[in-house]
C-alpha positions as a printed NumPy array, in Angstrom:
array([[  0.   ,   0.   ,   0.   ],
       [  1.42 ,   3.463,  -0.87 ],
       [  2.588,   5.704,   1.945],
       [  0.508,   8.673,   0.773],
       [ -2.996,   7.318,   0.659],
       [ -5.652,   9.145,  -1.347],
       [ -8.981,   9.634,   0.362],
       [-12.192,  10.106,  -1.538],
       [-14.016,  13.216,  -0.364],
       [-17.794,  13.215,  -0.448],
       [-18.339,  16.817,   0.606],
       [-17.799,  20.16 ,  -1.081],
       [-16.101,  21.538,   2.023],
       [-12.725,  23.149,   1.541],
       [ -9.758,  21.678,   3.364],
       [ -8.58 ,  23.617,   6.428],
       [ -5.147,  24.274,   4.872],
       [ -6.813,  26.316,   2.105],
       [ -7.41 ,  29.526,   4.018],
       [ -8.503,  32.451,   1.842],
       [ -9.76 ,  34.601,   4.73 ],
       [ -7.051,  37.209,   4.029],
       [ -7.693,  37.271,   0.297],
       [ -8.862,  40.303,  -1.645],
       [-11.666,  39.756,  -4.137],
       [-10.859,  41.103,  -7.61 ],
       [ -7.34 ,  42.204,  -6.674],
       [ -6.026,  41.671, -10.215],
       [ -9.286,  42.101, -12.146],
       [ -8.561,  45.622, -13.44 ],
       [ -5.036,  44.684, -14.531],
       [ -6.318,  41.602, -16.32 ],
       [ -9.095,  43.57 , -18.056],
       [ -6.623,  46.144, -19.423],
       [ -4.503,  43.489, -21.107],
       [ -7.306,  41.331, -22.407],
       [ -9.818,  41.745, -25.186],
       [-12.174,  38.803, -25.062],
       [-14.521,  38.286, -27.978],
       [-17.101,  35.528, -27.838],
       [-17.794,  33.912, -31.196],
       [-21.156,  32.545, -32.219],
       [-21.109,  28.739, -32.283],
       [-21.298,  28.553, -36.083],
       [-18.388,  30.979, -36.442],
       [-16.356,  29.131, -33.805],
       [-16.79 ,  25.943, -35.839],
       [-15.114,  27.61 , -38.809],
       [-12.205,  29.03 , -36.779],
       [-10.665,  26.389, -34.544],
       [ -7.864,  28.575, -33.117],
       [ -7.36 ,  32.183, -32.104],
       [ -4.634,  32.393, -34.738],
       [ -7.144,  31.479, -37.473],
       [ -9.505,  34.211, -36.271],
       [ -6.706,  36.79 , -36.139],
       [ -5.462,  35.868, -39.622],
       [ -8.958,  36.265, -41.072],
       [ -9.469,  39.618, -39.358],
       [ -6.087,  40.908, -40.537],
       [ -6.984,  39.938, -44.088],
       [-10.117,  42.07 , -43.765],
       [ -8.213,  45.014, -42.319],
       [ -5.745,  45.306, -45.216],
       [ -8.317,  46.196, -47.925],
       [-10.072,  48.588, -45.54 ],
       [ -6.803,  50.396, -44.769],
       [ -5.957,  50.591, -48.478],
       [ -9.369,  52.078, -49.262],
       [ -8.88 ,  54.797, -46.65 ],
       [ -5.559,  55.848, -48.207],
       [ -6.95 ,  56.366, -51.725],
       [ -6.976,  60.039, -52.722],
       [-10.34 ,  61.596, -53.409],
       [-10.917,  63.276, -56.769]])
């Protein structure tokens, strides 16, 4: 039998060694929000783009023609 025995826990109670009484709720939330831009895709769109890189590549491809159109001189 192994020395460190695993016990099955039936309750949702937190172990006593996990003490979060001194924790601060949302301490890093503002910092995280500044560096993150989360976009939720519709399920059908998410099916077409399996990775964030695929989404970014498609969006960059759309940005190039739009930027070119803005630079055209008006006559």
